LUMMAR-448941 format. One record per residue (C-alpha): residue number from 1; residue in one letter; x, y, z. Coordinates in Angstrom, 2 decimals. Layout:
% LUMMAR-448941
{NUM, a, {X, Y, Z}}
...
This chain:
% LUMMAR-448941
{1, m, {82.74, 77.12, 128.02}}
{2, h, {79.49, 77.95, 129.95}}
{3, n, {76.38, 77.76, 127.98}}
{4, i, {74.65, 81.35, 128.39}}
{5, a, {70.91, 82.18, 127.98}}
{6, l, {69.85, 85.63, 127.29}}
{7, i, {66.16, 86.06, 128.36}}
{8, i, {64.44, 88.92, 126.62}}
{9, e, {60.82, 89.96, 125.50}}
{10, t, {61.58, 90.64, 121.98}}
{11, l, {64.74, 91.54, 119.95}}
{12, q, {62.89, 94.67, 118.24}}
{13, g, {63.25, 98.12, 119.26}}
{14, g, {64.48, 99.33, 122.58}}
{15, g, {67.44, 99.92, 124.74}}
{16, a, {67.52, 96.77, 126.53}}
{17, e, {66.80, 94.74, 123.46}}
{18, r, {69.79, 96.24, 121.63}}
{19, c, {71.92, 95.55, 124.69}}
{20, a, {70.89, 91.87, 124.62}}
{21, a, {71.68, 91.64, 120.92}}
{22, d, {75.03, 93.34, 121.37}}
{23, l, {76.02, 91.02, 124.21}}
{24, s, {75.08, 88.09, 122.24}}
{25, r, {77.68, 88.87, 119.73}}
{26, i, {80.41, 89.97, 122.39}}
{27, f, {79.78, 86.52, 124.18}}
{28, s, {79.77, 84.36, 120.91}}
{29, g, {82.92, 86.20, 119.83}}
{30, r, {84.59, 84.90, 122.87}}
{31, g, {83.47, 81.47, 122.33}}
{32, f, {80.57, 80.96, 124.44}}
{33, p, {77.54, 79.10, 123.38}}
{34, v, {74.57, 81.65, 123.38}}
{35, f, {70.92, 80.83, 123.50}}
{36, i, {68.55, 83.76, 123.10}}
{37, f, {65.26, 83.05, 124.73}}
{38, t, {62.69, 85.36, 123.00}}
{39, d, {59.33, 85.61, 121.42}}
{40, l, {60.13, 84.63, 117.80}}
{41, s, {56.57, 85.61, 116.56}}
{42, a, {57.51, 89.26, 117.14}}
{43, g, {60.41, 89.38, 114.51}}
{44, i, {64.06, 90.23, 115.03}}
{45, g, {65.06, 93.79, 114.58}}
{46, y, {68.63, 93.50, 115.88}}
{47, e, {71.78, 91.72, 114.58}}
{48, y, {72.55, 88.86, 116.91}}
{49, e, {74.64, 85.88, 117.31}}
{50, g, {73.70, 82.51, 118.97}}
{51, t, {70.68, 80.19, 118.83}}
{52, l, {67.33, 81.52, 118.89}}
{53, v, {64.85, 79.84, 121.32}}
{54, d, {61.16, 80.42, 121.27}}
{55, f, {59.96, 81.70, 124.68}}
{56, r, {57.23, 84.34, 125.44}}
{57, v, {58.24, 86.24, 128.53}}
{58, a, {54.43, 87.26, 129.58}}
{59, a, {52.67, 84.84, 131.82}}
{60, g, {49.38, 85.81, 129.97}}
{61, s, {50.93, 83.71, 126.99}}
{62, v, {50.55, 80.63, 128.97}}
{63, a, {47.38, 78.67, 127.49}}
{64, a, {47.53, 75.81, 129.77}}
{65, p, {45.08, 75.43, 132.85}}
{66, g, {46.43, 76.26, 136.30}}
{67, n, {48.51, 78.99, 137.73}}
{68, p, {49.92, 80.94, 134.71}}
{69, v, {53.06, 82.03, 136.88}}
{70, w, {53.71, 78.56, 137.85}}
{71, c, {53.39, 77.40, 134.04}}
{72, k, {55.69, 80.03, 132.92}}
{73, v, {58.35, 79.22, 135.49}}
{74, n, {58.21, 75.50, 134.78}}
{75, e, {58.38, 76.28, 131.11}}
{76, l, {61.58, 78.47, 131.58}}
{77, g, {63.15, 75.78, 133.91}}
{78, r, {62.75, 73.11, 131.28}}
{79, l, {64.45, 75.31, 128.59}}
{80, k, {67.36, 75.96, 130.79}}
{81, e, {67.64, 72.03, 131.34}}
{82, r, {67.26, 71.33, 127.68}}
{83, y, {70.00, 73.74, 126.68}}
{84, r, {72.27, 72.92, 129.67}}
{85, i, {72.29, 76.69, 130.77}}
{86, d, {75.02, 77.58, 133.21}}
{87, i, {74.43, 81.28, 133.30}}
{88, a, {71.12, 82.80, 132.71}}
{89, v, {71.00, 86.62, 131.99}}
{90, s, {67.59, 88.37, 131.77}}
{91, f, {66.65, 91.80, 130.59}}
{92, m, {63.94, 93.85, 132.32}}
{93, q, {61.72, 93.28, 135.28}}
{94, q, {59.23, 90.66, 133.53}}
{95, a, {61.97, 88.34, 132.35}}
{96, n, {63.98, 88.95, 135.60}}
{97, y, {60.89, 87.70, 137.53}}
{98, f, {60.78, 84.47, 135.92}}
{99, n, {64.43, 83.87, 135.69}}
{100, i, {65.02, 84.26, 139.33}}
{101, l, {61.67, 82.12, 140.21}}
{102, s, {63.03, 79.30, 137.90}}
{103, k, {66.51, 79.40, 139.76}}
{104, k, {68.03, 75.97, 140.17}}
{105, r, {71.96, 75.40, 140.10}}
{106, e, {72.58, 77.87, 137.22}}
{107, k, {74.05, 81.52, 137.95}}
{108, i, {71.37, 83.95, 137.78}}
{109, i, {72.00, 87.61, 136.48}}
{110, l, {69.20, 90.13, 136.45}}
{111, t, {69.77, 93.21, 134.40}}
{112, t, {67.79, 96.45, 135.04}}
{113, h, {67.54, 99.21, 132.53}}
{114, g, {65.78, 102.20, 134.25}}
{115, v, {65.64, 104.26, 137.42}}
{116, n, {63.84, 101.66, 139.19}}
{117, s, {62.29, 103.47, 142.08}}
{118, i, {60.69, 106.01, 139.68}}
{119, y, {59.33, 103.49, 137.22}}
{120, a, {57.96, 101.53, 140.29}}
{121, k, {55.77, 104.42, 141.05}}
{122, t, {53.71, 103.93, 138.04}}
{123, e, {54.09, 100.32, 137.08}}
{124, k, {51.77, 98.64, 139.51}}
{125, s, {52.51, 94.82, 139.10}}
{126, i, {54.29, 92.12, 140.96}}
{127, y, {57.31, 92.61, 138.55}}
{128, w, {57.81, 96.00, 140.02}}
{129, a, {56.74, 95.39, 143.74}}
{130, e, {58.86, 96.60, 146.49}}
{131, e, {58.64, 93.04, 148.05}}
{132, t, {59.92, 91.65, 144.73}}
{133, f, {62.99, 93.85, 144.59}}
{134, r, {63.63, 93.67, 148.52}}
{135, e, {63.14, 89.80, 148.87}}
{136, l, {63.24, 87.91, 145.65}}
{137, y, {65.97, 89.80, 143.73}}
{138, q, {68.22, 89.09, 146.71}}
{139, y, {68.41, 85.47, 145.68}}
{140, a, {70.24, 86.48, 142.33}}
{141, d, {73.96, 86.05, 142.01}}
{142, v, {74.31, 89.45, 140.31}}
{143, v, {71.85, 92.31, 139.71}}
{144, t, {73.51, 94.82, 136.94}}
{145, f, {72.65, 98.46, 136.66}}
{146, p, {73.46, 100.75, 133.59}}
{147, s, {74.93, 103.55, 135.61}}
{148, e, {76.12, 104.27, 139.04}}
{149, f, {73.28, 106.70, 139.69}}
{150, c, {70.86, 103.69, 139.24}}
{151, r, {72.82, 101.41, 141.35}}
{152, r, {72.73, 104.14, 144.21}}
{153, d, {69.05, 104.55, 143.48}}
{154, w, {68.43, 100.78, 144.26}}
{155, l, {70.69, 100.76, 147.35}}
{156, s, {68.79, 103.61, 148.85}}
{157, h, {65.27, 101.97, 148.22}}
{158, y, {65.78, 98.29, 148.33}}
{159, g, {69.15, 97.51, 149.74}}
{160, d, {72.03, 94.88, 148.80}}
{161, k, {72.32, 92.70, 151.84}}
{162, n, {74.46, 90.21, 149.85}}
{163, n, {76.79, 92.46, 147.72}}
{164, i, {75.30, 91.35, 144.46}}
{165, t, {74.93, 94.78, 142.69}}
{166, r, {76.97, 95.79, 139.82}}
{167, t, {77.35, 98.89, 137.65}}
{168, v, {77.92, 97.66, 134.03}}
{169, y, {77.85, 100.12, 131.27}}
{170, n, {76.06, 99.09, 128.09}}
{171, p, {78.02, 98.92, 124.82}}
{172, v, {77.58, 102.13, 122.74}}
{173, h, {76.92, 102.17, 119.12}}
{174, r, {79.47, 104.48, 117.52}}
{175, m, {78.21, 106.99, 115.05}}
{176, q, {81.65, 108.34, 113.88}}
{177, a, {81.04, 111.28, 111.35}}
{178, e, {83.29, 113.15, 109.09}}
{179, e, {84.92, 116.13, 110.76}}
{180, n, {82.98, 119.27, 109.70}}
{181, r, {84.29, 122.61, 111.12}}
{182, h, {81.84, 124.50, 109.17}}
{183, k, {78.49, 123.17, 110.41}}
{184, e, {75.34, 125.29, 110.27}}
{185, n, {73.61, 126.19, 113.73}}
{186, v, {71.73, 123.00, 114.05}}
{187, v, {70.46, 121.48, 117.38}}
{188, i, {69.38, 117.86, 117.47}}
{189, t, {67.66, 115.43, 119.57}}
{190, v, {66.79, 111.66, 119.24}}
{191, g, {64.16, 109.76, 121.12}}
{192, r, {60.63, 108.56, 120.96}}
{193, m, {57.91, 110.94, 121.12}}
{194, h, {56.68, 110.00, 124.62}}
{195, s, {55.87, 111.78, 127.80}}
{196, d, {59.39, 110.48, 129.25}}
{197, k, {61.50, 112.50, 126.63}}
{198, r, {59.36, 115.71, 127.01}}
{199, q, {60.36, 117.38, 123.69}}
{200, w, {57.85, 120.00, 124.45}}
{201, h, {60.39, 121.73, 126.85}}
{202, l, {62.99, 121.75, 124.09}}
{203, l, {60.51, 123.22, 121.67}}
{204, r, {59.68, 125.99, 124.11}}
{205, a, {63.45, 126.66, 124.66}}
{206, f, {64.30, 126.59, 121.12}}
{207, r, {61.94, 129.54, 120.31}}
{208, r, {64.34, 131.53, 122.81}}
{209, v, {67.27, 130.07, 120.93}}
{210, k, {65.98, 131.29, 117.73}}
{211, a, {65.46, 134.65, 119.24}}
{212, l, {69.18, 134.71, 120.22}}
{213, c, {70.50, 132.99, 117.25}}
{214, p, {68.21, 133.58, 114.25}}
{215, d, {69.75, 131.24, 111.85}}
{216, s, {69.37, 128.20, 114.02}}
{217, k, {67.56, 124.97, 113.29}}
{218, l, {66.25, 122.11, 115.35}}
{219, i, {65.91, 118.33, 114.18}}
{220, i, {63.82, 115.88, 116.35}}
{221, l, {64.48, 112.34, 115.26}}
{222, g, {61.93, 109.74, 116.41}}
{223, d, {58.20, 109.04, 116.52}}
{224, g, {55.37, 108.22, 118.83}}
{225, e, {52.05, 109.00, 120.44}}
{226, l, {52.74, 112.55, 121.07}}
{227, r, {53.69, 113.49, 117.44}}
{228, s, {50.37, 115.36, 116.73}}
{229, g, {50.90, 117.34, 119.85}}
{230, l, {54.35, 118.37, 119.21}}
{231, e, {53.39, 119.39, 115.80}}
{232, a, {50.69, 121.47, 117.15}}
{233, l, {53.13, 123.14, 119.56}}
{234, v, {55.58, 123.83, 116.58}}
{235, r, {52.66, 125.90, 114.88}}
{236, q, {51.54, 127.48, 118.13}}
{237, l, {55.35, 128.78, 118.71}}
{238, g, {55.60, 129.80, 114.95}}
{239, l, {58.58, 127.33, 114.28}}
{240, e, {57.31, 125.70, 111.11}}
{241, e, {60.30, 126.78, 109.04}}
{242, d, {62.90, 125.97, 111.82}}
{243, v, {61.85, 122.53, 113.03}}
{244, e, {62.29, 119.18, 111.07}}
{245, m, {60.66, 116.14, 112.43}}
{246, p, {61.45, 113.42, 110.07}}
{247, g, {60.42, 110.58, 112.23}}
{248, t, {62.39, 107.45, 112.85}}
{249, v, {65.27, 107.09, 110.47}}
{250, k, {67.87, 104.59, 109.75}}
{251, n, {70.73, 107.27, 108.85}}
{252, v, {71.09, 108.85, 112.31}}
{253, r, {74.82, 109.44, 111.69}}
{254, d, {73.82, 111.67, 108.63}}
{255, y, {71.82, 113.93, 110.90}}
{256, l, {74.29, 114.05, 113.67}}
{257, a, {77.13, 115.15, 111.19}}
{258, r, {74.92, 118.16, 110.38}}
{259, a, {74.50, 119.21, 114.13}}
{260, k, {76.58, 121.46, 116.53}}
{261, v, {74.70, 120.51, 119.76}}
{262, f, {72.66, 117.55, 121.01}}
{263, a, {69.87, 118.73, 123.43}}
{264, m, {68.03, 116.41, 125.90}}
{265, t, {65.14, 117.26, 128.08}}
{266, s, {64.14, 113.69, 129.41}}
{267, r, {62.06, 113.11, 132.87}}
{268, c, {64.85, 110.35, 133.63}}
{269, e, {67.49, 108.41, 131.60}}
{270, a, {69.21, 105.46, 133.26}}
{271, m, {72.00, 105.78, 130.66}}
{272, p, {70.92, 107.83, 127.58}}
{273, c, {72.20, 105.81, 124.48}}
{274, s, {71.29, 108.68, 122.22}}
{275, v, {73.72, 111.09, 124.23}}
{276, l, {76.55, 108.37, 123.96}}
{277, e, {75.99, 108.00, 120.17}}
{278, a, {76.06, 111.81, 119.77}}
{279, l, {79.27, 112.24, 121.53}}
{280, s, {80.87, 109.39, 119.43}}
{281, a, {79.89, 111.48, 116.48}}
{282, g, {81.79, 114.60, 117.98}}
{283, v, {78.42, 116.31, 119.12}}
{284, p, {78.71, 117.81, 122.59}}
{285, v, {75.43, 117.87, 124.72}}
{286, v, {73.35, 120.12, 126.62}}
{287, s, {70.96, 118.26, 129.04}}
{288, c, {68.81, 119.10, 132.07}}
{289, d, {69.92, 117.56, 135.37}}
{290, c, {67.46, 114.40, 135.19}}
{291, p, {67.70, 111.40, 137.40}}
{292, g, {69.95, 108.77, 135.80}}
{293, g, {73.32, 108.38, 134.32}}
{294, i, {73.63, 111.70, 132.50}}
{295, r, {76.46, 113.10, 134.59}}
{296, e, {78.51, 109.89, 134.12}}
{297, a, {77.90, 110.16, 130.26}}
{298, l, {79.19, 113.91, 130.16}}
{299, g, {81.87, 113.27, 132.88}}
{300, i, {80.28, 115.38, 135.61}}
{301, p, {80.98, 114.11, 139.16}}
{302, y, {77.91, 113.75, 141.59}}
{303, g, {77.97, 116.84, 143.78}}
{304, e, {76.05, 118.31, 146.67}}
{305, k, {72.64, 119.87, 146.80}}
{306, n, {72.41, 123.55, 145.65}}
{307, e, {75.05, 123.23, 143.06}}
{308, a, {75.50, 126.40, 140.95}}
{309, y, {74.34, 125.74, 137.32}}
{310, p, {75.26, 125.36, 134.55}}
{311, l, {77.68, 122.41, 135.20}}
{312, t, {80.33, 122.05, 132.39}}
{313, g, {81.68, 118.68, 132.14}}
{314, k, {84.35, 116.88, 129.91}}
{315, c, {81.98, 116.70, 126.97}}
{316, g, {78.83, 118.51, 127.75}}
{317, i, {76.81, 120.95, 129.98}}
{318, i, {74.12, 120.27, 132.46}}
{319, t, {71.27, 122.81, 133.40}}
{320, p, {68.66, 122.54, 136.16}}
{321, y, {65.83, 119.71, 136.12}}
{322, m, {62.90, 121.19, 134.27}}
{323, e, {59.72, 120.78, 136.62}}
{324, e, {56.20, 120.66, 135.15}}
{325, r, {54.71, 124.02, 135.25}}
{326, d, {51.34, 125.09, 133.92}}
{327, m, {52.67, 128.32, 132.54}}
{328, e, {52.86, 130.11, 128.99}}
{329, e, {55.95, 132.16, 129.77}}
{330, l, {59.33, 130.45, 129.47}}
{331, s, {60.23, 128.72, 132.74}}
{332, p, {63.61, 129.64, 134.31}}
{333, e, {64.85, 126.23, 133.72}}
{334, e, {63.84, 126.36, 129.97}}
{335, e, {65.68, 129.72, 129.69}}
{336, a, {68.73, 128.44, 131.30}}
{337, f, {68.59, 125.57, 128.73}}
{338, a, {68.38, 127.90, 125.79}}
{339, v, {71.15, 129.99, 126.92}}
{340, e, {73.52, 127.03, 127.04}}
{341, i, {72.62, 125.71, 123.77}}
{342, v, {73.30, 129.22, 122.25}}
{343, r, {76.64, 129.33, 124.11}}
{344, l, {77.72, 126.05, 122.36}}
{345, l, {76.30, 127.25, 118.89}}
{346, r, {78.43, 130.46, 119.04}}
{347, d, {81.63, 129.15, 120.91}}
{348, d, {83.48, 127.02, 118.65}}
{349, k, {86.40, 126.80, 120.73}}
{350, l, {84.52, 125.48, 123.73}}
{351, r, {82.17, 123.11, 121.44}}
{352, n, {85.27, 121.55, 119.78}}
{353, r, {86.93, 121.25, 123.32}}
{354, l, {84.09, 119.13, 124.47}}
{355, a, {83.75, 117.13, 121.41}}
{356, e, {87.33, 115.97, 121.43}}
{357, a, {87.30, 115.05, 125.18}}
{358, a, {84.39, 112.83, 124.33}}
{359, e, {86.63, 110.19, 123.29}}
{360, t, {88.13, 109.68, 126.83}}
{361, v, {84.68, 109.32, 128.42}}
{362, l, {83.51, 106.86, 125.65}}
{363, r, {86.11, 104.35, 126.47}}
{364, r, {84.12, 102.99, 129.35}}
{365, f, {81.38, 102.11, 126.87}}
{366, q, {83.35, 100.48, 124.09}}
{367, p, {81.95, 96.80, 123.51}}
{368, e, {85.54, 95.60, 124.45}}
{369, a, {85.28, 97.41, 127.73}}
{370, a, {81.76, 96.06, 128.46}}
{371, g, {82.71, 92.51, 127.35}}
{372, a, {85.81, 92.43, 129.93}}
{373, v, {83.52, 93.41, 132.68}}
{374, w, {80.93, 90.70, 131.96}}
{375, i, {83.32, 87.95, 131.28}}
{376, d, {86.15, 88.58, 133.72}}
{377, d, {83.78, 89.99, 136.52}}
{378, i, {80.11, 88.88, 136.24}}
{379, f, {80.78, 85.39, 134.69}}
{380, a, {83.85, 84.67, 137.25}}
{381, g, {83.29, 81.99, 139.72}}
{382, e, {80.27, 79.71, 140.44}}
{383, g, {77.04, 80.77, 141.65}}
{384, r, {76.77, 81.55, 145.33}}
{385, e, {75.10, 79.16, 147.81}}
{386, i, {71.64, 80.13, 148.95}}
{387, d, {69.43, 79.05, 151.62}}
{388, r, {67.19, 76.86, 149.51}}
{389, e, {64.42, 76.46, 152.13}}
{390, a, {64.00, 80.24, 152.43}}
{391, f, {63.97, 80.67, 148.71}}
{392, e, {61.40, 78.20, 148.18}}
{393, r, {59.17, 80.02, 150.76}}
{394, i, {59.84, 83.31, 148.93}}
{395, q, {59.06, 81.52, 145.63}}
{396, d, {55.75, 80.13, 146.85}}
{397, k, {54.77, 83.48, 148.18}}
{398, n, {55.43, 85.27, 145.04}}
{399, i, {53.58, 82.65, 142.87}}
{400, n, {50.73, 82.38, 145.00}}
{401, s, {50.03, 86.00, 145.39}}
{402, s, {50.75, 86.38, 141.53}}
{403, l, {47.80, 83.91, 141.13}}
{404, r, {45.41, 85.78, 143.21}}
{405, m, {46.21, 88.97, 141.73}}
{406, y, {45.63, 87.62, 138.13}}
{407, v, {42.48, 85.72, 139.08}}
{408, l, {40.94, 88.90, 140.85}}
{409, y, {41.92, 91.20, 137.88}}
{410, y, {40.68, 88.64, 135.31}}
{411, r, {37.32, 88.35, 137.08}}
{412, l, {37.18, 92.24, 137.43}}
{413, l, {37.75, 92.81, 133.85}}
{414, e, {35.49, 90.20, 132.66}}
{415, k, {32.68, 91.81, 134.59}}
{416, w, {33.69, 95.26, 133.34}}
{417, m, {33.57, 93.90, 129.64}}
{418, t, {30.04, 92.52, 130.37}}
{419, l, {28.94, 95.96, 131.57}}
{420, h, {30.24, 97.79, 128.58}}
{421, e, {28.61, 95.25, 126.37}}
{422, r, {25.33, 96.03, 127.96}}
{423, g, {26.14, 99.89, 127.25}}
{424, g, {26.92, 100.52, 130.86}}
{425, s, {29.77, 102.37, 132.68}}
{426, a, {31.17, 102.30, 136.12}}
{427, g, {29.80, 105.79, 136.56}}
{428, q, {26.43, 104.16, 137.09}}
{429, y, {27.27, 103.13, 140.48}}
{430, f, {28.21, 106.61, 141.70}}
{431, e, {24.97, 108.18, 140.14}}
{432, a, {22.99, 105.71, 141.97}}
{433, h, {24.35, 106.31, 145.15}}
{434, n, {24.48, 110.09, 144.81}}
{435, i, {28.30, 109.98, 144.79}}
{436, t, {29.84, 113.13, 143.02}}
{437, t, {33.44, 113.16, 144.71}}
{438, v, {35.71, 110.46, 144.71}}
{439, v, {39.32, 109.65, 146.19}}
{440, l, {41.22, 107.01, 144.22}}
{441, y, {43.58, 104.62, 146.02}}
{442, g, {46.32, 103.38, 143.63}}
{443, m, {47.35, 104.81, 140.19}}
{444, g, {47.81, 101.56, 138.29}}
{445, k, {46.04, 100.50, 135.12}}
{446, m, {42.77, 99.79, 136.76}}
{447, a, {42.68, 103.44, 138.00}}
{448, k, {43.46, 104.56, 134.61}}
{449, h, {40.29, 102.48, 133.20}}
{450, l, {38.26, 103.92, 135.95}}
{451, i, {39.08, 107.47, 135.29}}
{452, e, {38.32, 106.99, 131.52}}
{453, d, {34.97, 105.30, 132.37}}
{454, v, {33.72, 108.01, 134.63}}
{455, s, {35.05, 110.88, 132.70}}
{456, r, {31.90, 111.95, 131.15}}
{457, r, {29.66, 111.10, 134.14}}
{458, g, {30.41, 114.33, 135.93}}
{459, i, {32.16, 112.54, 138.85}}
{460, r, {35.15, 114.59, 140.25}}
{461, i, {38.31, 112.85, 141.30}}
{462, v, {39.47, 115.06, 144.37}}
{463, c, {42.77, 113.14, 144.52}}
{464, a, {44.57, 109.78, 144.30}}
{465, i, {46.50, 108.30, 146.95}}
{466, d, {49.61, 106.38, 145.87}}
{467, k, {52.43, 104.84, 147.73}}
{468, m, {55.08, 106.91, 145.79}}
{469, a, {52.78, 109.91, 145.05}}
{470, a, {53.67, 109.52, 141.38}}
{471, d, {53.28, 112.42, 139.06}}
{472, k, {50.63, 111.14, 136.45}}
{473, h, {49.98, 114.49, 134.90}}
{474, n, {46.37, 114.30, 135.73}}
{475, d, {43.85, 117.13, 136.64}}
{476, f, {43.80, 116.21, 140.35}}
{477, p, {46.80, 115.69, 142.99}}
{478, v, {48.42, 112.60, 144.01}}
{479, i, {49.26, 112.18, 147.65}}
{480, t, {51.12, 109.62, 149.57}}
{481, p, {49.18, 107.34, 152.04}}
{482, d, {50.54, 109.38, 155.00}}
{483, e, {49.30, 112.52, 153.94}}
{484, a, {45.82, 114.04, 155.20}}
{485, i, {43.08, 112.79, 153.03}}
{486, p, {40.79, 115.54, 151.88}}
{487, d, {37.10, 115.12, 152.11}}
{488, a, {35.05, 113.21, 149.51}}
{489, d, {31.90, 110.91, 149.21}}
{490, c, {33.98, 107.66, 148.99}}
{491, i, {37.33, 106.22, 148.57}}
{492, v, {37.54, 103.63, 145.56}}
{493, v, {40.50, 100.99, 145.99}}
{494, t, {41.72, 99.90, 142.70}}
{495, p, {44.45, 97.40, 143.62}}
{496, v, {41.48, 94.97, 144.38}}
{497, h, {43.81, 92.11, 145.51}}
{498, e, {44.88, 94.22, 148.50}}
{499, f, {41.47, 95.56, 149.27}}
{500, d, {41.17, 93.99, 152.81}}
{501, s, {44.35, 95.38, 154.19}}
{502, v, {44.07, 98.67, 152.56}}
{503, r, {40.42, 99.17, 154.02}}
{504, r, {41.64, 98.46, 157.50}}
{505, k, {44.39, 101.16, 157.25}}
{506, l, {42.28, 103.69, 155.77}}
{507, e, {39.31, 103.35, 158.11}}
{508, s, {41.86, 103.92, 160.96}}
{509, r, {42.51, 107.46, 159.48}}
{510, t, {39.24, 108.65, 157.91}}
{511, h, {35.45, 108.55, 158.20}}
{512, i, {34.91, 108.36, 154.38}}
{513, p, {33.51, 105.29, 153.17}}
{514, v, {36.07, 102.74, 151.55}}
{515, i, {34.81, 100.57, 148.75}}
{516, s, {36.57, 98.36, 146.16}}
{517, l, {36.59, 98.76, 142.49}}
{518, s, {35.12, 95.26, 142.36}}
{519, e, {32.17, 96.40, 144.20}}
{520, v, {31.52, 99.28, 141.96}}
{521, i, {31.40, 97.01, 138.99}}
{522, d, {29.55, 94.26, 140.86}}
{523, g, {26.92, 97.00, 141.88}}
{524, c, {26.46, 98.23, 138.30}}
{525, l, {25.74, 94.61, 137.15}}
{526, r, {23.07, 94.12, 139.87}}
{527, e, {21.17, 97.34, 139.16}}
């Protein structure tokens, strides 16, 4: 039997973490020795089987001198040797990064758990870089995706020159509820209160549901940073008596047993576990057509553009994707969403037909089916031969570029902290140079810090330039590097490790002065 390592940041909350715990039980049940490399100081939140091994995924957890990436790669390599690992399975990008960099002779399996091109727009780090996906990941033996949508998204953005990508559905936790054909008109959703879940659309749509179906109720399970804002919206919409928000609960099954309809308004969902759990409890789904695996979950084929909504599948209904609009009136997409919820609340025959059909769709997500795919397909055969010399060049490139990025960001943040300890702000630089309008280059974490630091200094951010023009929900537009740059007093480059190459590109296109964020902070300290 092969020794299997599961490499995961923690075994607490989260879909990827639960998937790792579930797989540990499936593999152990098949007789495989399983070793879970995870941060034991974080505690264990899921049931698992196997041997726990203390390993902190983050490179910042390394206290030893030298390159923190090399230290982390070598640490993981030593653990693989100590436990004689034959197959190393990692979960999410940071763990994937160190798993592939520490590759020796073991079979390397990288698992992804999101719509990668979308999250790569906002996660500005080496773990999410295009070069990492296009070059480094190609040396894995297998890269898995939780839905066919996610695999196609990867192929269109990063390619698969070695035929190593696979769609592998995660096992679903069944929420079998007692049959109840006399339910009240209850609508439910489950998910953390986060901007990705966008429960504000559901609340706005539910006011329309309430107008059409006066005895309807809404339950929102979950918690998070948006709770106070959602509670305020409930009051604004006059829905205090109609919406329950009990937070994070353990008895999700009991709440699903009350519901007629599960509603989802997410920005994207690689493969929504909450939808699958609702279906397993016999609750059909109404969802907006967000990027990810929702169509696969509801038994709706991928179609052509300009499809006529709503789309009714085997066990649910899809309405148009909800764009973010600054408007008080109900948007057309929210109206369509509300109408379909009401249709399911009123049409017992349709609702029961969709609920009964869910059993067929869910077969692909049963633990036995997932285990068979992993063991009979993913684990089968030996690891493929790679060009070791080419791999080592890519390995050195990644580790050295990571070191440079870590050093530059560490120095920048150290100086920034010194500035704040003196009672200063990055805004001082712009005031001293009579700069009132700024274009940002890059929308990563450094940009967020800068936006906050100058927010009360009267500095206007005209726009941001970002490779993927990600929607950041800011008060200014985000454009791609190919678009026309609007006039401003200067452009501030926030990815300081790329400053020289970015400056050359920008100076060939615009007369606006280009400065590094490091120069901004250094200038404040000199003054």
